[in-house]
N, C-alpha and C positions, 0 to 999 in steps of 0.2 A: 416478485420472486418467481412467479410462474413463467416469466419471459427469459429466464437465465438460459444460456446456451450450455449444452453438455460439454464437459471437458473431454477432449479427444486424447490428449497426451500431456503428461507433466514430466519434467526432467529436473533432477536434483543438481543444482549449480553450486552447491556449497563449496566444493573443492576445485572448481574450475574458474578460469578468468571470466568475469562477467561484470556488466554494469548493473548495480543494485540501487534502487531508489524506493522511497516511500513518500506518500502524500499525507500531510496533516492539515486539518482545518481547525483553527482555534478561534473561539469566540471569547473576547476579552471585555468584561464590564469594568469600567473605570471612571474616575472623575475627569472633568474637563481639563484640569491642570496636567494630567498625565498623558494626554492624547499625543502630543508632539514627541514625547520620549518613547511611547509605544511604537510610533511610526518609524522613529530612528532605529530602534532595536530591531524592528521587523526588516528594515532595509539592510542592516548588518548581516542578518541571517539569510538574506535573499528572498524574504517573504514579501507578499504584497497584500494590500487590503482589497478584499473582494466585496465588502459591504461596510457601511458606516451608518451609525445612528447616534442619537443623543446618549444612549447607554454605553456605547463602545464600538468595537470593530469586530469583523470577521476577517481573519487572516488566513492566507494559504501559503504553505511552504512545502518544498520537496527537497529530498536529499538523503544522506545516510541516516539510519535510525539514531545513531549517537548524536549527530548534529541536531536532529529534531528533538531529542530528549532535552538537550541544553536549551533550545528555543522555548520549549514548553516551560521549563524551570524559570527562565527569565520572564516570561509572560505572567507566570503565577505571582511574581513579585509586584505586579501592577494592579492586581485585583482578582475578582472571581473569574474563573475561566471554565469553558467547556471544550473538550478535545475529542476529535474524531480522526482516527488513523486508518489508512487504507490497508496496511500490511505491506510487506516487502514484495516488490516486483523486480524481476531481473531478466536480462537478455545475455546470452552467451557471447563471448568475444572470440571463441574458437572458429577457425576457418572452415570447419566441416560443414557440409550441406545439410540443412534441416530436412528430415523426412519422418513421416509417421511410422511408428513401429506397429507391428500387428497387435490387435487387441489382446489384452490379458484375459484368459478364460477364467471364469469363476468356478470354484470347486463344485458348486451346486448345479451348474449347468448340465444339461443333458447333451451327450455327445454321441455321434454316430461313428461306430467302429466296425468295419467289416460287415456293414449292412445291418448291424444290431444296435438298437438304442441302449446306451449305457448311462447310468447316472454317475457323473464324475466326482 
């Protein structure tokens, strides 16, 4: 966590045209007879197996959150699962050029006005 990069700018893309995706990792524990069905269901949702063991699979899927909700529900029907989700990530489709906005000043910051330090 100490290696995280500071966020320089965030933009609300809720109402703008954008590509939105989320990543989900699902660990499915199941019996040997369900393994083929799990892989077929994963293929239907565009997921892929990233790990396999005698206990089951680790599957990776990306897409719209609604699609991923359905994928998780289907996987639940095959046995015990563990789910990790990335959260929504988006990129704007607008033609405008990306540029950094000036930093937002905090109210508690000390500012210099006319040569005098003032607490904002």
